[in-house]
Every structure is written in structure tokens, then in C-alpha cells.
C-alpha positions as CSV (number, residue, x, y, z in Angstrom):
1,M,87.2,-108.3,-36.1
2,P,86.3,-108.3,-39.9
3,P,84.4,-105.7,-41.4
4,F,81.1,-108.4,-41.9
5,C,80.9,-109.5,-38.2
6,R,80.9,-106.0,-37.1
7,M,78.0,-105.3,-39.6
8,F,76.2,-108.3,-38.9
9,S,76.3,-107.1,-34.6
10,I,75.2,-103.9,-35.5
11,L,72.4,-105.4,-37.2
12,V,71.3,-107.8,-34.7
13,V,71.6,-104.9,-31.9
14,T,69.2,-102.5,-34.5
15,V,66.5,-105.4,-35.0
16,F,66.7,-106.4,-31.3
17,L,66.5,-102.4,-30.6
18,A,63.3,-101.8,-32.7
19,S,61.5,-105.9,-32.1
20,C,61.5,-103.8,-28.7
21,L,60.1,-100.7,-29.3
22,A,57.3,-102.7,-31.2
23,M,56.2,-104.8,-28.5
24,P,52.7,-104.1,-27.7
25,I,52.3,-102.2,-24.4
26,K,50.1,-103.4,-21.6
27,D,47.1,-100.8,-21.2
28,P,47.9,-99.5,-18.0
29,Y,44.1,-98.4,-16.6
30,S,41.9,-100.9,-16.2
31,Y,37.9,-100.0,-14.6
32,S,36.0,-102.4,-12.6
33,S,31.9,-102.2,-13.7
34,A,29.5,-100.5,-11.7
35,V,27.1,-102.3,-9.2
36,G,24.7,-101.2,-8.4
37,Q,20.7,-99.9,-9.3
38,G,22.3,-97.3,-11.2
39,G,19.1,-95.0,-11.3
40,G,19.7,-90.5,-11.1
41,T,21.9,-88.5,-11.8
42,P,25.8,-89.9,-13.4
43,F,28.9,-88.8,-11.6
44,A,32.5,-89.3,-12.1
45,S,34.9,-87.8,-9.4
46,Y,37.7,-86.0,-11.4
47,G,41.2,-84.4,-9.9
48,E,45.0,-83.6,-10.2
49,G,48.0,-86.3,-8.9
50,R,47.0,-89.1,-6.4
51,I,43.9,-89.6,-3.9
52,T,44.7,-88.4,-0.9
53,G,41.8,-87.8,1.1
54,V,37.6,-89.7,1.5
55,R,34.9,-88.3,3.0
56,V,31.6,-91.3,3.2
57,W,28.4,-90.1,4.8
58,E,26.6,-93.2,5.7
59,I,22.4,-93.1,6.9
60,N,21.7,-95.7,9.1
61,N,17.7,-96.0,10.2
62,N,18.4,-97.7,13.6
63,Y,15.7,-97.8,16.0
64,Y,15.2,-100.2,19.2
65,Y,11.9,-101.9,19.6
66,Y,11.6,-103.3,23.2
67,Y,15.3,-104.3,23.7
68,Y,16.1,-105.5,20.3
69,Y,18.3,-103.3,17.9
70,Y,17.1,-102.9,14.1
71,N,18.4,-101.2,11.4
72,S,15.6,-100.7,8.6
73,N,17.9,-99.2,5.9
74,A,21.5,-98.2,6.0
75,Y,22.9,-96.7,2.8
76,I,25.6,-94.6,1.9
77,S,24.3,-90.9,0.5
78,G,27.5,-89.5,-0.7
79,F,31.0,-89.2,-0.8
80,Q,33.8,-87.2,-1.6
81,L,37.6,-87.9,-2.9
82,R,40.5,-85.5,-2.2
83,Y,43.0,-84.8,-5.1
84,G,46.5,-83.5,-3.6
85,Y,45.0,-80.4,-1.6
86,T,41.8,-80.0,-4.0
87,W,38.7,-81.7,-2.9
88,S,36.1,-82.6,-5.8
89,P,32.4,-82.1,-5.2
90,V,30.0,-84.3,-3.1
91,F,28.6,-87.2,-5.1
92,G,25.4,-87.9,-3.3
93,R,24.6,-85.1,-0.4
94,E,26.3,-85.0,2.9
95,G,23.8,-86.4,4.9
96,G,23.8,-88.9,7.7
97,E,27.2,-89.7,9.5
98,K,30.7,-88.5,7.9
99,Q,33.2,-91.1,7.9
100,E,36.9,-89.5,6.7
101,M,40.4,-90.8,6.3
102,E,43.6,-88.9,5.5
103,L,45.8,-90.9,3.4
104,F,49.9,-90.8,4.5
105,N,52.8,-90.0,2.0
106,D,52.9,-92.8,-0.6
107,E,49.7,-94.5,0.8
108,A,46.9,-95.4,-1.9
109,I,43.3,-96.9,-2.4
110,V,44.3,-100.3,-3.9
111,E,40.7,-101.6,-3.3
112,V,36.9,-100.6,-3.2
113,S,34.7,-103.3,-1.4
114,G,30.9,-103.5,0.0
115,K,27.5,-104.3,-0.5
116,Y,24.7,-103.4,-2.5
117,N,20.8,-103.4,-2.7
118,P,19.8,-104.3,-5.8
119,A,16.6,-102.4,-5.5
120,D,18.2,-99.1,-4.5
121,Y,21.6,-97.7,-2.5
122,I,24.6,-99.0,-2.2
123,C,24.5,-99.8,2.0
124,Y,28.5,-100.6,2.4
125,L,31.3,-99.2,1.4
126,V,35.5,-100.3,2.2
127,L,38.6,-98.3,0.7
128,S,41.8,-100.3,1.1
129,T,45.2,-99.1,0.9
130,N,48.4,-100.5,-0.1
131,M,49.2,-99.9,4.1
132,G,46.3,-102.0,5.5
133,R,44.3,-99.0,6.3
134,T,40.7,-99.5,5.7
135,L,37.8,-96.7,6.0
136,S,34.6,-98.2,5.9
137,A,30.9,-96.8,6.1
138,G,27.1,-98.0,6.2
139,L,26.1,-101.6,7.2
140,P,27.5,-104.8,5.7
141,N,24.2,-106.3,4.3
142,Q,23.0,-107.2,0.7
143,V,25.2,-108.2,-2.3
144,S,28.5,-108.0,-2.2
145,F,30.9,-106.6,-4.6
146,N,35.1,-106.4,-4.5
147,F,37.5,-104.2,-7.0
148,Y,40.7,-104.0,-7.5
149,P,42.9,-102.8,-10.1
150,A,44.1,-105.7,-13.0
151,N,47.3,-104.3,-13.0
152,M,49.7,-104.4,-10.5
153,G,50.7,-101.0,-8.9
154,N,47.8,-99.4,-10.1
155,E,45.6,-97.2,-7.9
156,L,42.2,-95.7,-7.6
157,R,42.1,-93.1,-10.0
158,L,38.6,-92.3,-9.6
159,L,35.2,-93.9,-8.7
160,S,32.1,-93.1,-11.0
161,G,28.6,-93.9,-11.4
162,R,25.0,-92.5,-9.9
163,F,23.0,-90.9,-7.5
164,N,19.7,-89.8,-6.8
165,G,18.3,-87.2,-4.1
166,A,18.7,-89.5,-0.9
167,G,22.0,-91.7,-2.2
168,I,24.4,-93.4,-4.3
169,T,22.3,-95.5,-6.2
170,S,25.4,-97.3,-8.3
171,I,29.3,-97.2,-8.5
172,G,32.3,-98.5,-10.1
173,A,35.9,-98.2,-10.0
174,H,38.6,-96.6,-12.2
175,W,42.8,-97.6,-11.9
176,G,45.5,-96.5,-13.2
177,L,49.2,-95.0,-12.3
178,V,49.9,-91.8,-10.8
179,N,52.4,-89.3,-12.5
180,M,54.4,-88.4,-8.7
181,E,55.6,-85.2,-9.9
182,G,54.7,-82.5,-7.8
183,A,51.6,-84.7,-6.5
184,G,52.5,-85.5,-2.6
185,N,50.3,-86.6,-0.3
186,S,48.6,-85.5,3.1
187,T,51.0,-86.4,6.1
188,L,47.8,-86.1,8.2
189,E,46.8,-88.7,10.6
190,S,43.1,-90.9,9.8
191,T,40.2,-90.1,11.5
192,G,36.2,-91.4,11.6
193,N,35.9,-95.2,11.1
194,S,39.6,-96.3,9.9
195,T,41.1,-99.0,11.1
196,S,44.9,-99.8,11.1
197,S,46.0,-103.5,10.8
């Protein structure tokens, strides 16, 4: 092969590699804008590694009138996320009935959905995983919302929003990639109101 051809080949390979490095990298993070009334104290969960557990507290003001069942105002009073082996603080309060789910190895939350009352609280919260399991709390009434990552392979990294003395008034979801080096999940069974598909 003549020297000119070798140099031309090197030049083509160099230009190709440089163009690959210059390509814009897609932002690996996305945010699902908060829904809800939004009064009270702001919060944002935080922790190292993957989310490995969830606790959600629900208030159900149920009563019977003669033979009829009524729910006057069900809402989410608080929640807590576990990152690796460490639980975050409780956002909101630990009032009412607790629902809990511990995630399996390689399991991640890939959808957050539910219902909210524009005048006050998040009424219903559903956390769904990549293994088809869900944790649900509250009652499905009022206005629907559905959060999921913008990028394939991303998972829930944190929840943010606002709460007051009674419960969660707004919620948003932050999605991204997790550096899994040394950040394993729990392998415990789920409890509470979680379901399997």
C-alpha cells in the first residue's frame, strides 16, 4: 500500500473518532413536573445508590352511614424512601395506615402515578417497578397523573414536592441512571398493599 493511502486511511479514522467524541450526549436525567396544590414545606428525597424500599402512609377517613360506606377525604400523609440500606427522613408525617414494599435485586421504580385534589392533597399514589410489582396507597379519586422517565433504562432517583402538617400537597419525580457499583438491592419480600403481576 502506498504511503499516501496509509496516511489517508489514518486521517479518515482520526476524523471519524473525533466526530464521535464531538457528538452531543443525551442528558441522562429527566424530571416529571410536580402536580398538586403545592402549599407548605418543600422537600426532596436523597440518598446514595438505588432506591431499595418505599413506605407510604395513607389517611382514609372512612365511615358508614346506615348500610353505605363513604370516604370523605382520603390522602397521602407521608412517605419514605430507602437508598441502599439507609432510610431517608419521612416527608410529611407517619399518620394513618402504612404500606411498604422492599425491592428485589435489579428491581427499580419505573413509574409513579396516582390522583391529586387540586385544592389540597395527593389522594392516591402508585409506584410501579420494572418487574411488574406495584405499591398503592390512598383512594383513586380526583385528577390523574402519570410520571415515567424520558429516557430508556432510567429509574426513579428521587421524589420532590411539598407537604404541610397533614400530608403531601404536591409531588414530582426525578429520573436518571444509577451507578450500581456497590449499591445492591435488598432481597426481602414485599409487604403491605403491594401486588405482583
